[in-house]
N, C-alpha and C positions, 0 to 999 in steps of 0.2 A: 504494500500500500504506500502511496506517495505521501500521504499526510494524515492528519487527524480529522475526525468528524465530531462535531458537537451539535446537540439539539438546542435550539433557542425557542423561547415562548414569551409572548407578551401577557403578563399577568397583572391585572389592575393598572394597566398603562405603563408598566415597567418591563423592559426586556430582561429576561433571565436566561441562564443556560444550565444544562444538565450534562454530566459526564459520569456515567455509572462506573467506569473503570477507576475514576478518582474519588468516587463517593460524593460527588457534588450534585445536588438536586435543587433546581430553581435558585442558583446562586446569582447574585447581581452581576450584570454584564458590565463591561468597561464603560467609563464615562465617554459620552459622545456616540455610543453605539446606537442610541435611539434613532437619531437622524439617519445614520447609514442603513440600519435594518429596515426602518420604515420605507426608505427610498427603494431598496432592493426588493423588499417583500411585497411591494404593490404589484409586482409582476407574477407572484405565485398564487396558487389557488386559495390557500388559507393564509391570510395576511398576518395572523397572530402566532403562527408557528412556522419555523423554517430550520433548515439544517445548514451548517457551515462546514465546508471542507477547507482546511488551511494547511500550508506547508512552507518550509524554507525554500523548497525547490519550485521552479515554475511548473504549473499544472498544465500539461499539454492541451487538453480540450478547453481550458478556460482562457488562455491567452495571457494578457498582461494585467489582469485585475490584481492589484497589489497595494500594500501600504508600506511606507518606509519610516525608519526612525528619524525623528527630527530633533529630539531633545531627551536627555536622561537627567533626572534630578532625584538623587537619592534612590529610593525604592520605586520611583515612578518612571515609566517609559512612555513617551509621546510619539505616536505614529501619525502620519498623514496619508490620506488617500483622496482620489478625485472621483466625484460622482457628478455626471452631467456637466463637467467642466468646473464644478465648484470644489475647492479644497476643504476637506473635512479633517478635523483633528480628533484623535482618540487617545484616551489615557488607559494604559495597562499597568498593572503592578507586576514587578519582577517575579514575585512569588508565584503568581499564576502562570506567567510565561515559562518559568523554570519547571513547571509541572509538565510542560509539553516539549520544551527544547532544552538541550544541554547548556546553551548560552543564549542570551537575548539576541534574536536574529535582527540583522540590519534591515531585512526586507521580509515580508510575509505575503505569500500569494494566497488568494482565497476565492471561493465560489459559494454563493448563497443560492439554495434551491429549496 
């Protein structure tokens, strides 16, 4: 498998994610994800539930959908991605990233479906 898959769901207006392998159920998603997920999920059948495939490596069938590190402050990592020409900034905590990656990746490729 080229990457990891997590399930996201909008519960009471807040995007959460679950990862049974890590024992995370309805954990709060990263800051800024609400705008990104709302934008991408408007194209899927159930707008309040989606799956995210993400990887440090380019995902062949996805193309260039990615986010890159723009700033690291202590335990916080800020990534930027573009959606419809607009730059969106997302906050991730190193602790969460380290659960999926050996090191904080400079770039993360993703697909939302």
